[in-house]
C-alpha positions as CSV (number, residue, x, y, z in Angstrom):
1,X,85.4,21.3,174.4
2,X,88.0,25.4,174.9
3,X,90.7,23.2,176.1
4,X,90.1,21.5,172.7
5,X,89.4,23.9,170.7
6,X,92.4,25.9,172.1
7,X,95.1,23.5,171.6
8,X,93.8,23.2,167.6
9,X,93.6,27.0,167.3
10,X,97.4,26.8,168.6
11,X,99.1,24.0,166.7
12,X,97.6,25.8,163.5
13,X,98.7,28.7,164.9
14,X,101.9,26.9,164.3
15,X,101.5,25.3,161.1
16,X,100.9,28.7,160.0
17,X,103.7,30.2,161.4
18,X,105.9,27.4,159.9
19,X,104.0,28.2,156.7
20,X,105.2,31.8,156.7
21,X,109.0,31.1,157.5
22,X,108.6,28.5,154.3
23,X,107.0,31.5,152.4
24,X,110.2,33.4,153.1
25,X,112.0,31.0,151.6
26,X,110.1,30.8,148.4
27,X,109.8,34.6,148.4
28,X,105.5,35.0,148.2
29,X,105.9,38.2,148.1
30,X,106.9,37.8,144.5
31,X,103.9,34.8,143.7
32,X,102.1,37.3,144.9
33,X,102.9,40.3,143.6
34,X,103.3,42.4,147.0
35,X,104.6,45.3,147.6
36,X,107.3,46.3,148.8
37,X,109.6,42.9,148.4
38,X,110.9,40.7,151.6
39,X,110.2,44.1,153.9
40,X,107.3,44.4,152.6
41,X,106.3,40.8,153.9
42,X,107.6,41.0,157.3
43,X,105.5,44.0,157.8
44,X,102.6,42.7,157.0
45,X,103.0,40.4,159.1
46,X,104.0,42.4,162.7
47,X,99.8,42.9,163.6
48,X,99.0,39.7,162.6
49,X,101.0,38.0,165.6
50,X,99.9,40.1,168.2
51,X,96.4,39.5,167.2
52,X,96.8,35.7,166.8
53,X,97.9,35.8,170.3
54,X,94.9,37.7,171.6
55,X,92.9,35.3,169.9
56,X,94.3,32.4,171.6
57,X,93.8,34.0,175.3
58,X,89.8,34.8,173.7
59,X,90.2,31.1,172.8
60,X,91.5,29.9,176.0
61,X,88.9,31.8,178.2
62,X,86.4,30.2,176.6
63,X,84.8,33.9,175.1
64,X,82.9,34.7,171.9
65,X,85.8,36.8,170.2
66,X,87.6,33.6,171.5
67,X,85.2,31.5,169.0
68,X,85.6,33.7,166.0
69,X,89.4,33.8,166.3
70,X,89.1,30.2,166.0
71,X,87.3,29.8,162.8
72,X,89.0,32.8,161.0
73,X,92.4,31.4,161.9
74,X,90.2,27.9,160.5
75,X,89.8,29.8,157.0
76,X,93.1,31.4,156.9
77,X,94.6,27.4,156.9
78,X,91.4,27.1,154.3
79,X,92.2,29.5,152.2
80,X,96.1,29.0,152.3
81,X,95.7,25.2,151.3
82,X,93.6,26.5,149.2
83,X,95.2,28.7,146.8
84,X,98.8,27.6,147.3
85,X,97.0,24.5,146.0
86,X,96.2,26.2,142.9
87,X,99.1,27.3,142.1
88,X,100.6,24.4,142.3
89,X,98.3,22.6,139.7
90,X,98.8,25.5,137.8
91,X,102.6,24.8,137.3
92,X,104.4,27.2,139.6
93,X,107.1,25.1,141.8
94,X,106.8,27.2,144.9
95,X,105.4,25.0,148.0
96,X,106.5,21.5,145.9
97,X,109.3,20.8,148.1
98,X,107.2,17.7,150.3
99,X,108.0,19.3,153.6
100,X,106.0,22.6,152.2
101,X,103.4,20.5,151.2
102,X,103.0,18.3,154.3
103,X,102.8,22.1,156.3
104,X,99.6,22.5,153.7
105,X,98.2,19.6,154.5
106,X,98.4,19.6,158.4
107,X,96.7,23.2,157.9
108,X,93.9,21.8,155.8
109,X,93.2,18.9,158.5
110,X,93.9,21.0,161.6
111,X,91.3,24.0,159.8
112,X,88.6,21.0,158.8
113,X,88.9,19.9,162.3
114,X,88.8,23.4,163.9
115,X,85.5,23.8,162.1
116,X,83.9,20.6,163.0
117,X,85.0,20.9,166.7
118,X,83.6,24.7,166.7
119,X,80.2,24.2,165.0
120,X,79.4,21.4,167.5
């Protein structure tokens, strides 16, 4: 199970990174009214990626911290999908491109799979 959870974690991280790359195109900082514009948005992510990589090590080692990291990353995927689905249904044009929607749907599916694997 640890090996499968690790690879699901890596896939979800990849999708989250792709989503954040897409977020710069859509200027997500404006959608969420975040201060600092593009610079603030980039700086906000600076501490997240080293933590995510550390989490991958913990998942690989099968530690209890790794399980928590996997669940947090899965929750991030669910939250991202939910928020952007809400905004799309509210008439916001951001993330309406097929590739953006594809990333969001993939995040949802992988997140649900992580929860299924982690909690069984």
